[in-house]
N, C-alpha and C positions, 0 to 999 in steps of 0.2 A: 965307225960310221953309223949314222942313224938311219933307221928305216921307218916307213909309215906307222908300223905297229908300235915301235918304241916311242915315237913322237906322240902318237895318240894317247898312250897310257901316261906319259910324262905330263902332257897338257891336262889330262883328266885329274891327275894328282894335284896340279896347281889350282884347279877350280875350287876345291875345298867343299863347296856346297852347290848342289844342283837342284833348282826348283822343280824340274820335271820328275825328280825321284823323292819328293817330300813324303810320299805315302809308302815308301819302300824301306825295308830293313832286311839285311841279309848279306851273304857273302857269295862272290862269284869267282871261280878260278878259270883261267883260260890256259889250256894245254895246246900250244901251237907247235906243230912239228916242222922240222926243216932238216936239211942234209946233215947238220952237225948234232942234231938231237932234238930236244924239246925245250921251248921257252915257256915258262910259267909266269903268269901275272895273276895276282890276287887282289880283288877289289872288294872292299868292305863298305857297305852302305848303311848308314844309321839315320833314318828319316831325312834323307837328302844330303847328309854330310858324307863325303867320299874320301877314302884313303886307298892308296895303291901301293903294293909292295911286290917283290919278286918271290916272296915266301910261298911255298906250296901249302899243303895242308888240306884238311877237310873243308868243303864248301857246300853251301845250300844248292848251288847250281854250278855245273861244269860245262864249259864250251870245249869241244874238241874239233880240231881242223888243222889245216896246214897254215903256216905263216904266210905263204904266198897268196892263198885265198884271202886271208884276213887283210893283207896289204892291198889287194885289188879292191876289196870292199871299202877300205878306208880311202883309197884313191878315187873312188867313185866309178870304177870300171866294172863293178859288180854290186849287187845289193844283198843284204843279209837274208831277207825272207826267201828269195829264189835260191840262194845258196843252201838254205835249210831244206827246201823242197828237193834239191838235187843231191842231198846228203853230203855236200862238200863240207858243211858245218853241222855238227850234231850237238845236242845238249842233253844233259841228264840232271834230274833233280827238279828244283822249283822253276817251272816253265813261266810262271807269272813274272818272276824276277828277271828271267831271260828276256821276255818281251818288253819289260820296262827299260832294261838296259839298252835295247836296240834304239830307243829314243835318242840316245847320246851319240849314235853313229852319225858321221857327216852325211849330208844329203848329196845326191849326185850333182855334179857341176851344173847341169842344165836344169835342175829343179827350181821351181818358183814357189814362193810362199803363196798360199791361196788368195790372200788379200791383195798382194802385188799383181797376181794374175788377173783378178777381177778389175782392178784399177786400169790395167793395160787394155783389157777388153772394152771397158766403158769409154776410154779415150779414143779407141779405134772406131767405135760406133758412131 
């Protein structure tokens, strides 16, 4: 059975290239705990080209947290930055790479793109 975390990493692997990360090069490992143990996801970024695997290993940046928290973030029920502030998610290593990766996280369901928001406000005026 698929969960939001597995679906997210599988879709990330299918992207292949991500324009938002063209200035980034490095590796990120996600250690996500759950009742049965730890899920590890390994993301390699080379100037925007992304590959995803389940292999562990040394990484430039490591995210630690529970899979339940990560699932809530991906479902839009929580957000990454507040989760960092509450220490529900922690990182070690290259913080710049961590902040860049957060750009790939889905926006909350009620979020509006700033341009769309501006158009709606002009129409309402």
